[in-house]
N, C-alpha and C positions, 0 to 999 in steps of 0.2 A: 751563066753557069751557076748552078745551085750547089752549095756545100752543106752537107748535113753535119750535125753536132759531133758525130762519131769520127769525122775526118779532121777535126780541129786538134791541133797540138795542145793548146791551153784549154783547161776545163772552163765551161761557161760559168759565169757568176751564179751562185745559188745552188749549183749542182754538186760542187766539190764537197760540201759538208754533209751530204746524205749519209754516207757510210759512217762517218764519225758520230753523227747524231744517233744512228741506229745502235752502234756499239755502246754509246753512253746510256741509251735507254735500256739495253740488255743488262748492263752492269748495275744500273739502278734497280731493275726488277729482281736481280739475284740478291742484292743487298736487302731488298724488302722481303725476301723469303720465298719468292716465286720459284717454281721448278720449271726449267725450260725443257723443251723437247717433247717427244711423244710419251704417252704413258707406257710403262712397262707391261708386257703381257705375262701373266702368271701361267706357267706350264707345270703340270704335275709330272715331274721327271721320274719319280718312283713308279707311277702308274705306267708311264711310257716305257720304262725299262721292263716292267712286268709283261706288258703287251708284246714287246719285242721278243722276250723270252718265250712267249707262246707262239711265236712265228709270224706275227703280224708285221706288215711293212709300214714304212713311214706315212704313206698317204692315208691308209685306213686309220692309223693311230691319230694322225692330225685331225681327221674328220671327226673321230670319236671325242677328242679332247677340245674340239671347236677352236683350233688354232691353225695357222698356215703351216705348210710343210717346212718352209724355210725357218719359221719361228721354232718349230719343234726340233729341227736339225741343229739349230744354233744352241738351244737349251741342252740338248744331249751332248754337244761338244764341250760345253762349259762345266 
């Protein structure tokens, strides 16, 4: 009978420390001044509101501003 690692109750030696080491590395990066996560996308909200006032929908506005529809919608909500 074969037992895979995911079926064991006790973690295997050497595997238990992966998440702790990852968290420690992230904290070290933040202390060093690194910015974590994706870069923020700049959306010209004033232009988007102006285009909405002219009767354009979200999809054409997003295409014109070179952003996704979801990014545009999120920026307009904020």
